[in-house]
C-alpha positions in Angstrom: 20.5 -1.2 -16.6 22.2 -3.0 -14.0 21.4 -6.7 -13.1 19.9 -6.5 -9.3 22.3 -8.3 -6.9 20.9 -7.9 -3.0 24.3 -9.0 -2.1 25.9 -6.3 -3.4 25.6 -3.0 -1.6 23.7 -0.2 -4.1 24.2 3.5 -4.1 20.8 4.3 -4.3 19.7 2.0 -1.4 22.6 3.5 0.6 20.9 6.8 0.1 17.9 6.0 0.5 18.7 4.3 4.6 20.7 7.8 4.8 17.5 9.8 3.7 15.3 7.5 6.5 13.5 5.2 4.4 13.3 1.3 4.1 13.8 0.0 0.7 17.1 -1.0 1.5 18.9 -4.4 2.3 21.6 -5.6 5.2 24.3 -5.0 3.3 23.4 -1.4 2.3 23.0 0.1 6.0 26.0 -2.3 6.6 28.2 0.2 4.1 26.1 3.2 4.8 27.2 2.6 8.5 30.7 2.2 7.8 30.3 5.3 5.7 29.3 7.5 8.7 32.6 6.0 10.8 34.7 7.1 8.0 32.9 10.8 7.1 30.2 11.2 9.8 28.5 14.3 7.7 27.9 11.7 5.0 23.4 10.7 6.3 23.5 15.0 6.8 25.1 15.7 3.8 22.7 13.5 1.9 19.8 15.2 3.8 20.4 18.9 2.9 21.2 18.1 -0.6 17.4 16.9 -0.6 16.5 20.3 0.4 18.2 22.1 -1.9 16.4 19.7 -4.8 12.9 20.6 -3.1 14.2 24.3 -3.3 15.4 24.1 -6.9 12.3 22.0 -8.4 10.0 25.0 -6.6 12.0 28.0 -7.7 11.9 26.0 -11.6 8.1 25.4 -11.4 7.6 29.3 -10.2 9.5 30.0 -13.6 6.6 28.3 -15.2 8.7 25.3 -16.2 6.5 22.4 -15.9 8.6 19.4 -17.3 11.2 17.5 -15.1 13.5 15.2 -16.2 14.9 13.5 -12.9 17.9 11.6 -14.2 19.6 9.3 -11.4 16.1 9.6 -9.2 17.1 7.1 -6.5 14.2 5.2 -4.8 11.4 7.4 -4.1 11.2 9.1 -0.5 8.6 11.0 1.4 8.5 14.1 -0.6 9.3 13.9 -4.5 10.1 15.6 -7.7 6.5 15.3 -8.7 5.1 16.2 -5.3 7.3 19.6 -5.2 6.9 20.4 -8.9 2.6 19.4 -8.5 2.1 21.2 -5.1 3.5 24.5 -7.5 1.9 23.8 -10.6 -0.7 20.4 -10.9 -0.2 20.3 -14.1 4.3 19.2 -13.9 5.2 16.4 -15.6 8.4 14.2 -14.2 10.1 11.4 -15.9 11.9 9.6 -13.2 14.9 8.1 -14.7 17.5 5.4 -13.1 20.1 2.6 -14.3 18.6 0.6 -11.1 16.1 -1.8 -11.8 15.0 -1.8 -8.2 14.5 1.7 -8.2 12.6 1.6 -11.6 10.8 -1.4 -10.1 9.5 0.8 -7.4 8.9 3.6 -8.8 6.1 2.0 -10.9 4.7 0.2 -8.1 4.8 3.3 -6.2 4.5 6.9 -8.3 1.1 6.3 -9.9 0.2 10.1 -9.9 -0.9 11.6 -13.0 1.8 12.7 -15.2 4.4 10.7 -13.4 6.9 7.9 -15.3 9.9 5.9 -14.5 11.9 4.5 -16.8 15.3 3.1 -17.2 18.4 5.1 -18.4 22.1 5.7 -17.7 23.1 9.5 -17.7 26.1 8.9 -19.5 23.5 8.5 -22.7 21.6 11.6 -22.4 20.9 11.1 -25.7 19.7 7.6 -25.2 17.4 9.0 -22.1 15.4 12.1 -24.0 14.8 9.6 -27.3 13.2 6.9 -25.1 9.5 6.0 -26.3 8.0 6.0 -23.3 9.5 9.7 -21.8 8.3 11.4 -25.2 4.9 10.4 -24.8 5.2 12.2 -21.5 7.5 15.4 -22.0 8.2 17.9 -25.0 11.8 18.6 -25.1 10.5 21.0 -27.9 9.4 23.3 -24.9 10.9 24.2 -21.8 11.8 21.4 -19.3 14.3 20.6 -16.6 16.6 17.9 -16.4 17.7 16.9 -12.9 20.9 15.6 -11.7 21.3 15.8 -8.4 23.7 14.1 -6.5 25.2 11.7 -9.6 27.7 13.4 -11.4 30.3 12.6 -9.0 30.2 8.9 -9.7 31.8 10.2 -12.7 35.2 11.7 -14.4 35.2 16.0 -14.3 36.0 15.3 -18.2 32.5 13.0 -18.6 30.4 14.8 -15.9 30.1 17.6 -17.5 30.0 16.2 -21.3 26.7 14.8 -19.7 25.8 18.0 -18.4 26.9 19.9 -21.8 24.6 17.3 -23.8 21.6 17.1 -21.9 21.5 21.3 -22.2 21.8 21.3 -25.8 19.3 18.9 -26.4 16.9 21.3 -24.4 14.5 23.9 -26.0 15.7 27.9 -24.9 14.2 28.9 -21.3 14.7 25.6 -20.1 16.9 24.9 -16.8 19.2 22.2 -15.4 19.4 21.7 -11.5 22.8 20.2 -10.2 24.2 18.9 -7.2 27.4 17.0 -6.5 29.6 16.3 -3.2 32.6 18.8 -3.0 35.9 18.4 -0.4 39.0 18.9 0.2 41.4 16.0 -1.5 43.2 14.3 1.8 38.7 14.4 3.6 38.0 12.5 -0.2 40.7 9.8 -0.5 39.2 8.2 2.6 35.7 9.0 1.6 36.2 7.2 -1.8 38.3 4.3 -0.6 35.0 3.4 1.5 32.7 3.3 -0.7 32.4 0.4 -2.2 29.1 0.9 -3.8 30.9 3.1 -6.8 33.5 5.2 -7.9 33.3 8.5 -6.4 35.5 11.5 -7.7 35.9 14.8 -5.5 34.6 17.7 -8.7 36.0 21.4 -7.3 33.8 24.7 -8.0 35.7 24.9 -10.6 34.8 21.7 -12.3 30.8 22.5 -11.4 30.8 26.0 -12.9 32.2 24.3 -15.9 29.1 21.6 -16.1 26.8 24.9 -17.0 28.9 26.0 -19.5 26.2 27.8 -22.2 24.0 28.3 -19.4 22.8 31.5 -17.2 23.0 30.5 -13.4 21.0 31.8 -10.9 21.4 33.8 -8.0 23.4 33.1 -5.9 25.6 31.0 -8.7 27.2 27.7 -7.6 27.3 27.3 -3.8 27.3 25.0 -1.1 23.5 23.6 -1.0 22.8 24.6 1.9 23.2 28.4 0.9 21.0 28.2 -2.5 18.2 29.7 -2.3 17.0 31.0 -6.1 17.6 34.1 -7.1 19.2 35.6 -3.5 22.2 36.4 -2.4 24.1 33.4 -0.2 24.1 33.0 3.8 27.7 33.4 5.2 27.6 29.6 6.6 30.0 27.8 9.2 32.7 26.7 6.6 32.9 22.7 6.0 35.2 20.7 4.6 32.9 18.8 3.0 29.8 19.8 1.1 27.5 19.3 -1.7 27.7 22.0 -4.0 24.7 23.3 -6.4 23.3 25.5 -9.0 20.8 26.0 -10.7 20.8 27.7 -14.0 19.1 28.4 -17.3 18.9 28.5 -21.4 18.7 31.3 -22.8 
């Protein structure tokens, strides 16, 4: 895991601030405000992505999946993956995974619901995450499960991101699901954002890139679209175009 350093901004804590949370430091708030000056829609996009996650988890849980692995989960907020999944199916089990020790510490102290754990792990090592002994006590990957990669794959280049997604999908049982969302936008706007975002290196992925992350899987309609327009199994509504958005999709392993 990454060492804890309160003098450096952190991805999870910047997002926590944008989502209205309180688990952040002055250095995180400073960067978050700076990002809003560079790219004013950032906080709104973060909230839209969170709402997409809720709809996607609810859809997958309604399909009968009761195991979820939320990779790069970030800090707990008011409504988390397990809240949504267990509202649909009280027997749902959720493993939160993150490489930030602060996230893991907070999650373990705040998320004390039955069937919920938090384990350390780096998304770039899917096999290591899935082999974690504590995770395997809760999640049986020989049965259908859902891996969530929400708002994290744009922290790697497209080739690495595709490798991560494909590795998770390959390891899952048939009838499992993959939920993915990534930031996307035009290169000129993305360049100013990525230059200012000092908490991590950000990569701008195209829709074609994101489609490749679901290689070998069956996309749930409406496919890969702006997260604002994803409502499982329904056509995407016509939305006012934006130069930057989160693209999201949900897919089933046949």
